[in-house]
C-alpha positions as CSV (number, residue, x, y, z in Angstrom):
1,M,30.3,12.5,68.1
2,S,28.3,11.0,70.7
3,Y,29.2,7.8,71.1
4,W,32.9,7.5,69.4
5,D,34.1,9.5,72.2
6,E,35.1,7.0,74.4
7,L,36.9,5.1,71.8
8,L,38.8,8.5,70.5
9,T,39.6,9.8,74.0
10,T,40.7,6.9,75.8
11,P,44.0,5.4,75.7
12,P,43.8,1.7,74.7
13,A,45.0,-0.3,77.0
14,T,42.0,1.5,79.8
15,L,39.6,0.4,76.6
16,D,40.9,-3.0,77.3
17,E,41.0,-2.6,81.0
18,R,37.2,-1.2,81.2
19,N,36.0,-3.8,78.6
20,A,37.4,-6.8,80.4
21,G,35.9,-5.4,83.6
22,R,32.5,-5.0,82.1
23,L,32.5,-8.7,80.5
24,A,33.2,-10.2,83.6
25,R,30.7,-9.0,85.6
26,I,28.7,-10.0,83.0
27,A,30.1,-13.2,82.9
28,S,30.1,-13.6,87.1
29,Q,26.3,-12.4,87.0
30,G,25.4,-15.4,84.7
31,T,23.6,-12.7,82.2
32,P,23.1,-14.3,78.7
33,Y,25.1,-12.3,76.4
34,H,23.5,-12.1,72.9
35,Y,26.0,-10.3,70.1
36,V,23.7,-9.8,66.7
37,T,26.0,-8.2,64.0
38,G,25.7,-7.5,60.2
39,A,28.3,-9.5,58.8
40,E,30.7,-12.7,60.7
41,P,33.1,-11.9,63.4
42,D,36.7,-11.4,62.7
43,P,37.6,-15.2,64.5
44,E,40.4,-13.3,67.0
45,Y,37.4,-11.4,67.8
46,R,34.8,-14.2,68.2
47,A,37.7,-16.3,70.1
48,W,38.6,-13.3,72.6
49,L,34.1,-12.7,73.1
50,S,33.9,-16.4,73.6
51,R,36.9,-16.7,76.5
52,A,35.5,-13.7,77.9
53,L,31.5,-15.0,77.9
54,P,31.8,-18.9,77.1
55,D,28.2,-18.7,76.9
56,V,27.4,-16.1,74.1
57,T,25.3,-16.6,71.4
58,I,26.5,-14.8,68.1
59,S,24.2,-14.3,65.6
60,V,24.9,-12.3,62.0
61,L,22.2,-10.9,59.9
62,P,23.8,-10.0,56.9
63,G,23.7,-7.3,55.0
64,S,22.6,-5.2,58.1
65,G,25.7,-3.0,58.6
66,H,26.5,-1.3,61.7
67,F,22.9,-1.6,63.3
68,P,21.2,-4.4,62.6
69,H,18.4,-3.6,65.0
70,L,17.2,-0.7,63.3
71,A,17.8,-3.1,59.4
72,H,16.0,-6.2,61.3
73,P,14.4,-4.9,64.1
74,A,11.9,-8.2,64.2
75,E,14.7,-10.0,63.6
76,V,16.4,-9.1,66.8
77,A,13.7,-9.2,68.9
78,R,12.8,-12.6,68.1
79,L,16.8,-13.0,68.5
80,L,16.6,-11.8,72.2
81,S,13.0,-12.8,73.2
């Protein structure tokens, strides 16, 4: 279950708090954040992410599923370079 463990064992409120803190640190440090996904993000998620990271870049690589970096490694490398 590896990377699912946190989602399956941590209360939702704790996850929300933890993720908000992580995103706040990224924003406060001025670290660029590029969200790469295989499908258009839900509008509510996009709005939430944009509030947390106003300078976020969102790229959609259609048809790449949950792992766009594996389905399109060269494209992801180009986006992040």
